[in-house]
C-alpha atoms as one frame of an Amber mdcrd trajectory, in Angstrom:
protein
 -36.891  42.978  42.295 -36.278  40.572  44.434 -32.345  39.375  45.309 -33.282
  35.706  43.443 -34.689  37.625  40.568 -31.701  40.027  40.178 -29.338  36.643
  40.466 -31.582  35.023  37.720 -31.437  37.828  35.420 -27.373  38.218  35.840
 -26.900  34.677  35.216 -28.924  34.771  31.859 -26.919  38.292  31.307 -23.399
  36.118  31.619 -24.727  33.449  29.895 -25.817  35.417  26.388 -22.590  37.489
  26.551 -20.329  34.177  26.803 -22.460  31.827  24.428 -21.996  33.150  20.947
 -18.099  33.573  21.423 -17.995  29.864  22.453 -19.773  28.872  19.729 -17.889
  31.062  17.186 -14.472  29.607  18.542 -15.395  25.660  18.472 -18.415  25.445
  16.181 -16.382  24.548  13.036 -15.389  21.437  11.567 -13.816  19.340   8.853
 -15.136  17.026   6.972 -15.340  15.220   3.676 -17.628  16.563   0.809 -20.679
  14.583   0.278 -21.761  11.061   1.743 -21.463  11.166   5.153 -17.589  10.112
   4.527 -15.495  10.008   7.836 -12.534   9.965   5.801 -10.891   9.900   2.228
 -10.265   6.744   0.593  -8.303   6.813  -2.544  -6.465   4.198  -4.445  -4.904
   3.850  -7.930  -1.503   3.005  -9.734   1.503   5.078  -8.148   2.089   8.037
  -9.424  -2.155   8.585 -10.246  -3.541  11.795  -9.431  -6.843  11.590  -7.548
  -9.352  14.637  -6.833 -11.935  14.841  -4.011 -12.725  17.931  -1.725 -12.898
  18.825   1.554 -15.222  20.972   3.568 -15.251  23.347   6.226 -18.291  23.526
   8.206 -19.203  26.718  10.086 -22.296  26.565  12.197 -21.332  29.292  14.649
 -22.769  32.796  13.666 -19.498  34.314  13.190 -17.150  34.038  10.293 -14.328
  31.763  10.562 -10.736  31.813   8.889  -8.608  28.559   8.296  -5.345  27.200
   6.786  -5.205  23.739   5.058  -2.225  21.836   5.178  -1.650  18.190   4.347
   2.128  16.087   3.213   1.430  15.667  -0.664  -1.828  17.136  -0.953  -2.511
  20.368  -3.338  -5.427  22.267  -2.561  -7.304  24.651  -4.537  -7.269  27.585
  -1.711  -5.133  26.910   1.527  -6.747  29.958   3.068 -10.304  29.952   3.101
 -12.813  32.710   5.147 -16.161  30.842   5.769 -18.916  33.206   6.904 -21.321
  32.262  10.055 -24.021  28.978   8.921 -21.942  28.366   5.895 -19.805  25.903
   4.672 -16.871  26.120   2.084 -15.906  23.114  -0.159 -11.986  23.298  -1.170
 -11.141  20.800  -3.779  -7.598  19.085  -4.251  -5.688  16.889  -5.836  -3.335
  14.151  -4.235  -0.638  11.342  -5.662  -0.811   8.176  -4.971   2.738   6.678
  -3.363   4.531   4.008  -4.827   3.528   2.155  -0.915   0.359   2.480   0.768
   0.195   5.494   3.178  -2.522   7.559   5.232  -1.994  11.602   5.573  -4.041
  13.469   7.648  -5.822  17.008   5.877  -5.250  19.494   9.125  -7.124  22.594
   9.170  -6.262  25.570  11.202  -8.148  28.766  12.654  -6.677  32.303  14.179
  -6.812  30.688  17.685  -4.610  27.765  16.631  -7.610  25.006  17.194  -7.451
  22.738  14.036  -9.493  19.950  13.161  -8.504  17.051  10.887  -9.278  14.535
   8.512  -7.697  11.209   7.187  -7.060  10.655   3.850  -6.018   6.893   2.979
  -4.164   6.051  -0.059  -3.876   2.439  -1.417  -1.580   1.127  -4.130  -3.617
  -0.610  -6.871  -1.193  -2.809  -8.818  -1.955  -4.733 -12.004  -2.118  -8.463
 -11.537   1.316  -9.652 -12.762   2.731 -12.854 -12.817   6.062 -13.195 -13.350
   8.335 -16.048 -12.186  12.422 -16.382 -12.549  14.921 -19.688 -11.552  17.975
 -18.528 -10.738  21.438 -19.435  -9.084  21.581 -22.873 -10.717  24.382 -25.079
  -9.249  25.167 -29.233  -8.925  26.253 -28.961  -5.275  26.960 -33.024  -3.504
  23.511 -34.748  -4.191  21.250 -32.398  -5.206  20.687 -29.259  -7.454  20.556
 -25.854  -5.654  18.234 -22.752  -7.231  16.821 -19.890  -6.126  13.194 -18.815
  -7.099  11.990 -15.404  -7.405   8.738 -13.684  -7.567   8.914 -10.744  -9.595
   5.155 -10.022  -9.882   2.642  -8.705  -7.928   0.746 -11.864  -6.769   1.586
 -14.639  -4.737   2.849 -17.419  -6.870   2.833 -21.461  -5.745   5.545 -23.087
  -8.273   5.916 -26.165 -10.460   9.419 -27.436 -11.239  10.341 -29.811 -13.704
  13.706 -31.461 -13.956  16.015 -32.541 -16.945  19.701 -33.622 -17.049  21.321
 -35.013 -19.748  24.521 -36.426 -20.127  27.052 -37.834 -22.540  25.146 -41.463
 -22.787  22.003 -40.357 -22.608  18.981 -38.761 -20.321  19.985 -39.158 -16.754
  16.765 -37.064 -15.173  13.310 -36.522 -16.326  11.095 -35.552 -13.651   8.071
 -34.327 -14.914   6.041 -31.258 -13.469   5.433 -31.074  -9.766   4.063 -28.461
  -7.044   6.375 -27.202  -4.946   6.058 -27.018  -1.217   6.385 -23.099  -1.221
   3.937 -20.136  -1.549   5.936 -16.925  -3.290   4.441 -13.701  -1.872   5.415
 -10.760  -4.800   9.044  -9.657  -4.504  10.037 -13.001  -2.488  12.945 -14.962
  -2.950  13.641 -18.750  -1.881  16.582 -20.771  -1.810  15.630 -24.691  -2.800
  17.421 -28.219  -3.399  16.277 -30.971  -5.868  17.442 -34.332  -4.459  19.859
 -36.146  -6.679  21.381 -39.221  -4.718  22.114 -41.347  -8.060  24.208 -38.902
  -9.974  26.458 -40.161 -12.070  30.216 -40.966 -11.276  31.676 -40.056 -14.740
  30.242 -38.030 -16.761  29.436 -34.049 -18.501  26.035 -33.259 -18.145  23.613
 -30.250 -19.481  20.726 -29.534 -16.464  17.699 -28.084 -16.945  15.174 -26.701
 -14.371  11.961 -24.812 -15.755   9.281 -23.469 -13.307   5.783 -22.303 -13.835
   3.171 -20.847 -12.246  -0.469 -19.629 -12.852  -1.399 -16.798 -14.846   1.416
 -17.719 -17.492   4.452 -17.175 -15.492   7.404 -19.082 -16.488  11.473 -19.467
 -16.651  14.292 -21.778 -17.543  17.827 -22.134 -16.409  20.580 -24.084 -17.137
  23.633 -25.501 -15.782  26.627 -27.792 -16.917  28.260 -30.031 -14.430  31.197
 -32.367 -14.738  31.439 -35.468 -12.448  34.645 -37.758 -12.244  35.308 -40.117
  -9.653  38.682 -38.771  -8.111  37.321 -35.471  -7.158
C-alpha cells in the first residue's frame, strides 16, 4: 500500500471515530412544539394559566438526557431522556404575571451544554373606561383640579363647569374637550380660568368630567369670597 493511500485510510478512520461523538454531543435542540415557531407567545388576564409544550429534538445517534428550567414555568417532566433520532414533547404551564414579561426555557445536558427558547407573556386587560376628578379648589383666578385615569384605555376628557352663588348662577360652561391625553393610570393637574369671580359671595362649584366609553365623574367644592381677604 502506498504512503498516500495509508494516510488517506488513517484520515478516514479518524473521522469515523470522532464524528459520532461530536454528533451526539451537539446534535440536539430545543424548540416549541408544532408550527415552526421560533419562540413561545401567550397572553391573558393576570393570573390566567396558559398551557403549551416544548420539544427536545435529538438528531444524533445516541441518547441525550436534559433538565429543563424556567422561572414561573411548571413542566410535566423536568428531566427527560431522548433516544437517538427521536424527540420528546414536554407539556408545561405558565401563569400570566401582572405585567408583560419574557422568560427563557433552558435545557441543559449532562455535559453542561445548554439550549434555550423564549417565552413572551403579554397581559391582556379588558378595556375599561374610568375617570375621576379630585382635589378641586378655588385658588386666585382659577379652579384647580386633578384628573386621574383609573381605567385601561387612554382617555381624552371633556369638562363642564357650574358655579352657583347666593344671588344666582355665576358659571355655566358647557362640556368641552380638554387638551390632554390621559394614559391608563396617569394623573394630571389642571386649572380652569375664572377671572371674573365675585368679590363677595358664597359659591358652590361643580366640575363634571366625561370621556368615551361611559367614563364620568363629578366633584364639588365650596368657596367664600370677601373683599377684604
